[in-house]
BALUMDREN-8665 format. One record per residue (C-alpha): residue number from 1; residue in one letter; x, y, z. Coordinates in Angstrom, 2 decimals, decimal comma. Example, Ala and Ser with C-alpha at 12.3 -4.5 7.8 and 13.67 -1.06 7.14 Angstrom:
# residues 2
{n = 1; res = A; east = 12,30; north = -4,50; up = 7,80} $
{n = 2; res = S; east = 13,67; north = -1,06; up = 7,14} $
END
This chain:
# residues 159
{n = 1; res = X; east = 40,63; north = -8,82; up = -108,32} $
{n = 2; res = X; east = 37,93; north = -6,62; up = -109,58} $
{n = 3; res = X; east = 40,55; north = -4,03; up = -110,50} $
{n = 4; res = X; east = 42,64; north = -6,68; up = -112,36} $
{n = 5; res = X; east = 39,43; north = -7,82; up = -114,52} $
{n = 6; res = X; east = 38,75; north = -3,98; up = -115,02} $
{n = 7; res = X; east = 42,09; north = -3,42; up = -116,27} $
{n = 8; res = X; east = 41,72; north = -6,49; up = -118,62} $
{n = 9; res = X; east = 38,32; north = -5,48; up = -120,08} $
{n = 10; res = X; east = 39,84; north = -2,26; up = -120,55} $
{n = 11; res = X; east = 42,98; north = -3,41; up = -122,55} $
{n = 12; res = X; east = 40,78; north = -5,76; up = -124,49} $
{n = 13; res = X; east = 38,64; north = -3,43; up = -125,69} $
{n = 14; res = X; east = 41,55; north = -0,99; up = -126,31} $
{n = 15; res = X; east = 42,98; north = -3,80; up = -128,69} $
{n = 16; res = X; east = 39,59; north = -4,71; up = -130,38} $
{n = 17; res = X; east = 38,40; north = -0,89; up = -131,21} $
{n = 18; res = X; east = 42,40; north = -0,46; up = -131,97} $
{n = 19; res = X; east = 42,28; north = -3,17; up = -134,77} $
{n = 20; res = X; east = 38,76; north = -1,81; up = -135,71} $
{n = 21; res = X; east = 40,23; north = 1,62; up = -136,09} $
{n = 22; res = X; east = 43,20; north = 0,32; up = -138,13} $
{n = 23; res = X; east = 41,01; north = -1,54; up = -140,35} $
{n = 24; res = X; east = 38,83; north = 1,21; up = -141,18} $
{n = 25; res = X; east = 42,02; north = 3,27; up = -141,68} $
{n = 26; res = X; east = 43,59; north = 0,40; up = -144,32} $
{n = 27; res = X; east = 40,02; north = 0,88; up = -145,85} $
{n = 28; res = X; east = 39,76; north = 4,51; up = -146,08} $
{n = 29; res = X; east = 43,58; north = 3,74; up = -147,81} $
{n = 30; res = X; east = 42,47; north = 1,53; up = -150,33} $
{n = 31; res = X; east = 39,21; north = 3,87; up = -151,13} $
{n = 32; res = X; east = 41,29; north = 7,16; up = -151,27} $
{n = 33; res = X; east = 44,10; north = 5,33; up = -153,70} $
{n = 34; res = X; east = 41,11; north = 4,11; up = -155,75} $
{n = 35; res = X; east = 39,28; north = 7,70; up = -156,00} $
{n = 36; res = X; east = 42,79; north = 8,87; up = -156,86} $
{n = 37; res = X; east = 42,55; north = 6,91; up = -159,78} $
{n = 38; res = X; east = 39,27; north = 8,12; up = -160,96} $
{n = 39; res = X; east = 39,93; north = 11,90; up = -160,95} $
{n = 40; res = X; east = 43,27; north = 10,99; up = -162,59} $
{n = 41; res = X; east = 41,29; north = 9,51; up = -165,32} $
{n = 42; res = X; east = 38,74; north = 12,70; up = -165,52} $
{n = 43; res = X; east = 41,37; north = 15,40; up = -164,74} $
{n = 44; res = X; east = 44,53; north = 13,92; up = -165,89} $
{n = 45; res = X; east = 48,27; north = 13,67; up = -164,48} $
{n = 46; res = X; east = 49,03; north = 17,59; up = -163,80} $
{n = 47; res = X; east = 45,50; north = 18,35; up = -162,08} $
{n = 48; res = X; east = 46,04; north = 14,90; up = -160,12} $
{n = 49; res = X; east = 49,66; north = 15,95; up = -158,57} $
{n = 50; res = X; east = 48,41; north = 19,68; up = -158,08} $
{n = 51; res = X; east = 45,46; north = 17,89; up = -155,90} $
{n = 52; res = X; east = 47,77; north = 15,65; up = -154,09} $
{n = 53; res = X; east = 50,14; north = 18,15; up = -153,26} $
{n = 54; res = X; east = 47,12; north = 19,85; up = -151,96} $
{n = 55; res = X; east = 47,12; north = 19,57; up = -148,01} $
{n = 56; res = X; east = 43,76; north = 20,48; up = -147,59} $
{n = 57; res = X; east = 42,39; north = 18,89; up = -151,05} $
{n = 58; res = X; east = 40,49; north = 15,66; up = -151,83} $
{n = 59; res = X; east = 43,24; north = 13,66; up = -150,96} $
{n = 60; res = X; east = 44,19; north = 14,56; up = -147,71} $
{n = 61; res = X; east = 42,44; north = 13,58; up = -144,16} $
{n = 62; res = X; east = 44,10; north = 14,27; up = -141,17} $
{n = 63; res = X; east = 47,30; north = 11,68; up = -141,05} $
{n = 64; res = X; east = 45,88; north = 9,82; up = -144,22} $
{n = 65; res = X; east = 47,10; north = 11,44; up = -147,47} $
{n = 66; res = X; east = 48,25; north = 10,58; up = -150,93} $
{n = 67; res = X; east = 51,47; north = 10,23; up = -152,29} $
{n = 68; res = X; east = 52,59; north = 9,71; up = -156,08} $
{n = 69; res = X; east = 55,53; north = 8,55; up = -157,56} $
{n = 70; res = X; east = 57,40; north = 7,72; up = -161,10} $
{n = 71; res = X; east = 58,67; north = 4,67; up = -160,85} $
{n = 72; res = X; east = 61,06; north = 3,98; up = -163,88} $
{n = 73; res = X; east = 62,47; north = 0,65; up = -164,24} $
{n = 74; res = X; east = 65,71; north = -0,02; up = -165,90} $
{n = 75; res = X; east = 67,17; north = -3,01; up = -167,59} $
{n = 76; res = X; east = 69,29; north = -3,25; up = -165,02} $
{n = 77; res = X; east = 67,12; north = -3,53; up = -162,02} $
{n = 78; res = X; east = 69,82; north = -1,60; up = -159,91} $
{n = 79; res = X; east = 69,36; north = 1,53; up = -161,82} $
{n = 80; res = X; east = 65,71; north = 1,37; up = -161,53} $
{n = 81; res = X; east = 64,53; north = 4,65; up = -159,78} $
{n = 82; res = X; east = 61,48; north = 5,98; up = -157,74} $
{n = 83; res = X; east = 60,94; north = 9,58; up = -158,10} $
{n = 84; res = X; east = 58,25; north = 11,56; up = -155,51} $
{n = 85; res = X; east = 56,09; north = 13,57; up = -157,85} $
{n = 86; res = X; east = 53,37; north = 14,54; up = -155,14} $
{n = 87; res = X; east = 53,00; north = 14,28; up = -151,58} $
{n = 88; res = X; east = 50,24; north = 15,29; up = -149,58} $
{n = 89; res = X; east = 52,10; north = 16,00; up = -146,25} $
{n = 90; res = X; east = 55,70; north = 17,08; up = -147,25} $
{n = 91; res = X; east = 56,37; north = 19,05; up = -150,11} $
{n = 92; res = X; east = 60,08; north = 19,08; up = -149,47} $
{n = 93; res = X; east = 59,77; north = 15,39; up = -151,06} $
{n = 94; res = X; east = 58,43; north = 16,62; up = -154,53} $
{n = 95; res = X; east = 60,97; north = 15,93; up = -157,08} $
{n = 96; res = X; east = 63,30; north = 13,64; up = -154,86} $
{n = 97; res = X; east = 64,59; north = 10,11; up = -155,89} $
{n = 98; res = X; east = 63,46; north = 7,86; up = -153,01} $
{n = 99; res = X; east = 64,35; north = 4,59; up = -154,44} $
{n = 100; res = X; east = 67,35; north = 3,72; up = -151,19} $
{n = 101; res = X; east = 65,25; north = 5,14; up = -148,56} $
{n = 102; res = X; east = 64,95; north = 2,64; up = -145,73} $
{n = 103; res = X; east = 63,26; north = 2,41; up = -142,46} $
{n = 104; res = X; east = 64,24; north = 2,18; up = -139,01} $
{n = 105; res = X; east = 65,53; north = -1,46; up = -139,66} $
{n = 106; res = X; east = 67,01; north = -0,87; up = -142,95} $
{n = 107; res = X; east = 64,22; north = -2,35; up = -144,66} $
{n = 108; res = X; east = 64,44; north = -0,98; up = -148,23} $
{n = 109; res = X; east = 60,23; north = 0,05; up = -148,30} $
{n = 110; res = X; east = 60,79; north = 2,20; up = -151,42} $
{n = 111; res = X; east = 62,07; north = -0,43; up = -153,58} $
{n = 112; res = X; east = 59,18; north = -2,72; up = -152,24} $
{n = 113; res = X; east = 56,69; north = -0,57; up = -153,31} $
{n = 114; res = X; east = 58,17; north = -0,19; up = -156,59} $
{n = 115; res = X; east = 57,88; north = -4,05; up = -156,95} $
{n = 116; res = X; east = 54,81; north = -4,32; up = -155,85} $
{n = 117; res = X; east = 53,66; north = -1,47; up = -158,59} $
{n = 118; res = X; east = 55,70; north = -3,60; up = -161,19} $
{n = 119; res = X; east = 54,21; north = -6,66; up = -160,29} $
{n = 120; res = X; east = 51,32; north = -8,49; up = -162,27} $
{n = 121; res = X; east = 48,51; north = -6,98; up = -159,99} $
{n = 122; res = X; east = 49,75; north = -3,65; up = -159,77} $
{n = 123; res = X; east = 48,93; north = -3,27; up = -156,29} $
{n = 124; res = X; east = 49,60; north = -4,49; up = -152,50} $
{n = 125; res = X; east = 50,40; north = -3,49; up = -148,90} $
{n = 126; res = X; east = 54,34; north = -2,71; up = -147,77} $
{n = 127; res = X; east = 55,11; north = -3,15; up = -143,93} $
{n = 128; res = X; east = 57,88; north = -1,14; up = -142,42} $
{n = 129; res = X; east = 58,97; north = 0,76; up = -139,69} $
{n = 130; res = X; east = 58,79; north = 5,12; up = -139,78} $
{n = 131; res = X; east = 58,79; north = 8,08; up = -137,71} $
{n = 132; res = X; east = 55,13; north = 9,06; up = -136,64} $
{n = 133; res = X; east = 54,85; north = 12,94; up = -136,59} $
{n = 134; res = X; east = 52,72; north = 12,87; up = -133,88} $
{n = 135; res = X; east = 54,08; north = 10,71; up = -131,49} $
{n = 136; res = X; east = 57,79; north = 11,07; up = -132,73} $
{n = 137; res = X; east = 58,33; north = 7,50; up = -132,02} $
{n = 138; res = X; east = 59,21; north = 4,83; up = -134,54} $
{n = 139; res = X; east = 56,08; north = 3,22; up = -134,98} $
{n = 140; res = X; east = 54,95; north = 0,04; up = -137,38} $
{n = 141; res = X; east = 53,02; north = 1,19; up = -140,58} $
{n = 142; res = X; east = 51,81; north = -0,04; up = -143,59} $
{n = 143; res = X; east = 51,35; north = 1,28; up = -146,88} $
{n = 144; res = X; east = 48,76; north = 0,44; up = -149,79} $
{n = 145; res = X; east = 50,58; north = 1,19; up = -153,16} $
{n = 146; res = X; east = 48,54; north = 0,86; up = -156,61} $
{n = 147; res = X; east = 50,04; north = 1,25; up = -160,09} $
{n = 148; res = X; east = 47,80; north = 3,76; up = -161,97} $
{n = 149; res = X; east = 49,23; north = 4,96; up = -165,45} $
{n = 150; res = X; east = 51,07; north = 6,93; up = -165,48} $
{n = 151; res = X; east = 51,57; north = 7,30; up = -161,90} $
{n = 152; res = X; east = 52,04; north = 4,86; up = -159,02} $
{n = 153; res = X; east = 49,84; north = 6,27; up = -156,00} $
{n = 154; res = X; east = 50,37; north = 5,28; up = -152,37} $
{n = 155; res = X; east = 48,91; north = 5,90; up = -148,83} $
{n = 156; res = X; east = 49,72; north = 4,65; up = -145,53} $
{n = 157; res = X; east = 48,69; north = 4,32; up = -141,86} $
{n = 158; res = X; east = 50,51; north = 3,72; up = -138,48} $
{n = 159; res = X; east = 49,39; north = 0,42; up = -137,16} $
END
């Protein structure tokens, strides 16, 4: 019975600390995106994109990094597009149209991020499933997106 109680307490602590760590990571995402907005206002678009692309720069902390896009709305919403302008973890995505990208369940999460950026508040969270480069498993991820003219800046964390 003692072993069962220890296992239950260990599991409860892991959940509690995991939830606290996830909350801290979400707050770090929001802070990093807002910091990028301040950097953008002070330094302009080109320097901001260069800094986001720098894997050892201000906007890359381990598995938490920024990416920036240029959501181009069109009068015909089926032709809206989202082009990656900077990516702190994968420079091969820069210049790519990510509009139709879907997660493991077929959810068009990039379109959802574009909807959030185009909304009145211009910011919010998107939940989706994505391969974790560390574990190689498909895992739940959440990404904070904020429209900071002339960019859409995002930061995601695995849950």
